[in-house]
PADOKE-654390 format. One line per 10 residues: number of its first residue (from 1); their letters; for each residue x, y, z of N, C-alpha, C. Coordinates in Angstrom, 1 decimal. Example, Ala and Ser with C-alpha at 12.3 -4.5 7.8 and 13.67 -1.06 7.14 Angstrom:
BEGIN
1	as	13.2:-5.7:7.8:12.3:-4.5:7.8:13.2:-3.3:7.8; 12.8:-2.2:7.1:13.7:-1.1:7.1:12.9:0.0:7.9 .
//
This chain:
BEGIN
1	masdkhgikd	0.8:-1.2:0.0:0.0:0.0:0.0:0.9:1.3:0.0; 0.7:2.1:-1.0:1.5:3.3:-1.1:1.2:4.2:0.1; 0.0:4.3:0.6:-0.3:5.2:1.6:0.4:4.9:2.9; 0.6:3.6:3.1:1.4:3.1:4.3:2.8:3.6:4.3; 3.4:3.6:3.1:4.8:4.0:2.9:4.9:5.5:3.2; 3.9:6.3:2.7:3.9:7.7:2.9:3.6:8.0:4.4; 2.8:7.2:5.0:2.4:7.4:6.4:3.7:7.3:7.3; 4.4:6.2:7.0:5.7:6.0:7.8:6.6:7.1:7.6; 6.7:7.6:6.3:7.6:8.7:6.0:7.2:9.9:6.7; 5.9:10.2:6.7:5.4:11.4:7.4:5.7:11.4:8.9 .
11	klvgklkeve	5.5:10.2:9.5:5.8:10.0:10.9:7.3:10.2:11.2; 8.1:9.6:10.5:9.6:9.7:10.7:10.1:11.1:10.5; 9.8:11.7:9.3:10.2:13.0:9.0:9.7:14.0:10.0; 8.4:13.9:10.4:7.8:14.8:11.3:8.5:14.7:12.7; 8.8:13.5:13.1:9.5:13.3:14.4:10.9:13.9:14.4; 11.6:13.8:13.3:12.9:14.3:13.1:12.9:15.9:13.2; 11.9:16.4:12.5:11.7:17.9:12.5:11.4:18.4:13.9; 10.5:17.7:14.6:10.1:18.0:15.9:11.4:18.0:16.9; 12.1:17.0:16.8:13.3:16.8:17.7:14.3:17.9:17.3; 14.6:18.1:16.0:15.5:19.2:15.6:15.1:20.5:16.2 .
21	gkitndkare	13.8:20.8:16.1:13.3:22.1:16.6:13.5:22.2:18.1; 13.3:21.1:18.9:13.6:21.1:20.3:15.1:21.4:20.6; 15.9:20.7:19.9:17.4:20.8:20.1:17.9:22.2:19.8; 17.4:22.8:18.7:17.8:24.1:18.3:17.0:25.2:18.8; 16.0:24.9:19.6:15.0:25.9:20.2:14.3:26.7:19.1; 14.0:26.0:18.0:13.3:26.6:16.9:11.8:26.1:16.9; 11.0:26.9:17.5:9.6:26.6:17.7:8.9:26.3:16.4; 9.2:27.1:15.4:8.6:26.9:14.1:8.9:25.5:13.5; 10.1:25.1:13.6:10.5:23.8:13.1:9.8:22.6:13.9; 9.8:22.8:15.2:9.1:21.9:16.1:7.7:21.7:15.7 .
31	tegklqkakd	7.0:22.8:15.5:5.6:22.8:15.2:5.4:22.2:13.8; 6.3:22.5:12.9:6.2:21.9:11.5:6.2:20.3:11.6; 7.1:19.8:12.5:7.2:18.4:12.7:5.9:17.8:13.3; 5.4:18.5:14.3:4.1:18.1:14.9:3.0:18.0:13.9; 2.9:19.0:13.0:1.9:19.1:12.0:2.0:18.0:11.0; 3.3:17.7:10.6:3.5:16.6:9.7:3.1:15.3:10.3; 3.3:15.0:11.5:2.9:13.8:12.2:1.3:13.8:12.3; 0.7:14.9:12.5:-0.7:15.0:12.6:-1.3:14.7:11.2; -0.7:15.2:10.1:-1.1:14.9:8.8:-1.3:13.4:8.6; -0.3:12.6:9.1:-0.4:11.2:8.9:-1.6:10.6:9.7 .
41	katdlketlk	-1.8:11.1:10.9:-3.0:10.6:11.6:-4.3:11.0:10.9; -4.4:12.2:10.4:-5.6:12.6:9.7:-5.8:11.7:8.4; -4.8:11.4:7.7:-4.9:10.5:6.6:-5.4:9.1:7.0; -4.8:8.6:8.1:-5.3:7.3:8.6:-6.7:7.3:8.9; -7.2:8.4:9.6:-8.6:8.5:10.0:-9.5:8.6:8.8; -9.0:9.4:7.8:-9.8:9.5:6.5:-10.0:8.2:5.9; -8.9:7.4:5.8:-9.0:6.1:5.1:-9.9:5.1:5.9; -9.8:5.2:7.2:-10.6:4.3:8.1:-12.1:4.6:7.9; -12.4:5.9:7.9:-13.8:6.3:7.7:-14.3:5.9:6.3; -13.5:6.0:5.3:-13.8:5.6:3.9:-14.1:4.1:3.9 .
51	dnkeg	-13.2:3.3:4.5:-13.4:1.9:4.5:-14.7:1.5:5.2; -15.0:2.2:6.3:-16.2:1.8:7.1:-17.5:2.2:6.3; -17.4:3.3:5.6:-18.5:3.7:4.8:-18.8:2.7:3.6; -17.7:2.3:3.0:-17.8:1.3:1.9:-18.3:0.0:2.4; -17.9:-0.4:3.6:-18.1:-1.8:4.1:-19.4:-1.9:4.7 .
//
């Protein structure tokens, strides 16, 4: 599943950005990482809802 690969990438890259922001005290970068991780969660939720609606 392509979406799973993108989801893992979003989680990983988001976490790296978040940690980088914490280390460098860059709140914008930290927030960017958190948003990227949230994007993955939103995508998962959207797919779950779609699957439940179809099923």
